[in-house]
C-alpha atoms as one frame of an Amber mdcrd trajectory, in Angstrom:
protein
   6.660 -28.029  27.892   9.200 -30.410  26.367  11.727 -29.108  23.845  10.460
 -29.409  20.318  13.084 -29.034  17.590  10.467 -28.522  14.888   9.030 -25.560
  16.779  12.487 -23.998  17.113  13.146 -24.447  13.410   9.768 -22.916  12.566
  10.516 -19.906  14.774  13.910 -19.433  13.133  12.411 -19.599   9.638   9.632
 -17.139  10.482  12.135 -14.736  12.029  14.318 -14.876   8.931  11.345 -14.244
   6.661  10.183 -11.301   8.733  13.663  -9.793   8.737  13.864 -10.147   4.940
  10.387  -8.703   4.321  11.035  -5.458   6.189  13.864  -4.266   3.891  11.872
  -5.200   0.777   8.938  -3.129   1.989  11.278  -0.255   2.881  12.874  -0.395
  -0.579   9.488  -0.339  -2.289   8.570   2.603  -0.085  11.755   4.362  -1.247
  10.780   3.668  -4.890   7.370   5.218  -4.236   8.843   8.247  -2.468  11.207
   8.909  -5.392   8.348   8.577  -7.929   9.891   5.517  -9.637   6.461   3.889
  -9.718   5.050   6.784 -11.733   6.740   5.269 -14.806   7.619   1.714 -13.722
   5.705  -1.172 -12.181   7.113  -4.295 -10.621   5.494  -6.789 -12.982   4.261
  -4.962 -16.092   5.483  -2.391 -18.574   4.162   1.120 -18.122   5.963   4.161
 -19.520   9.196   2.349 -18.681   9.995  -1.338 -18.393   8.792  -3.479 -15.503
  11.314  -3.841 -12.698  11.052  -7.615 -13.153  12.122  -7.233 -16.793  15.058
  -5.045 -15.756  16.120  -7.648 -13.199  15.871 -10.397 -15.803  17.897  -8.489
 -18.405  20.732  -7.631 -16.024  20.779 -10.811 -13.914  24.317 -12.140 -13.718
  25.944  -8.955 -15.017  28.824  -7.701 -12.891  28.403  -4.202 -14.349  24.635
  -3.958 -13.756  24.692  -2.116 -10.449  26.974   0.694 -11.639  25.186   0.982
 -14.981  21.731   1.203 -13.400  22.804   3.622 -10.652  24.110   5.907 -13.407
  20.877   5.538 -15.418  18.760   6.410 -12.397  20.802   9.502 -11.584  21.663
  10.743 -15.108  18.837   9.313 -17.215  19.208   7.314 -20.374  17.687   6.441
 -23.728  17.501   3.607 -26.204  17.939   0.582 -23.940  14.188  -0.105 -23.743
  12.784   1.727 -26.751  12.208   5.313 -27.790  10.986   6.788 -24.494  13.955
   8.259 -22.608  14.346   7.994 -18.850  14.640  11.425 -17.308  17.541  12.117
 -14.946  16.777  11.892 -11.233  19.387  14.066  -9.488  17.198  14.187  -6.363
  18.013  10.487  -5.827  21.277  10.224  -3.915  23.940   7.710  -4.901  23.129
   5.678  -1.788  19.391   5.705  -2.547  20.055   4.721  -6.170  22.180   1.763
  -5.016  19.427   0.660  -2.647  16.865   0.879  -5.447  19.074  -1.007  -7.920
  19.756  -3.810  -5.449  16.025  -4.084  -4.760  15.188  -4.120  -8.483  17.838
  -6.727  -9.294  16.511  -8.979  -6.505  13.019  -9.108  -8.072  12.198 -12.573
  -9.395  10.186 -12.460 -12.599   7.381 -15.009 -12.679
């Protein structure tokens, strides 16, 4: 079979997409295991704001990661209305950072 550059490029692109999809699925699985999706959804408001809305609000903020890690672990109130976010001490700092990075990477449509 002769060398086909287009085939090689296609393989490289598919490999990159597969590698990127696995962490996203793992991060969503982490969000489910920590009960984040009991109050939040990716694309619509529930008890708390949609993750897409959070990503949009904090996009471009250098302080977003630290702020949101703290909110996940210690809770918060007033940023999104009257319903407070309960503290989540069962979420480790490392897990909170993973969740925040996943949330901030969500592209709102």
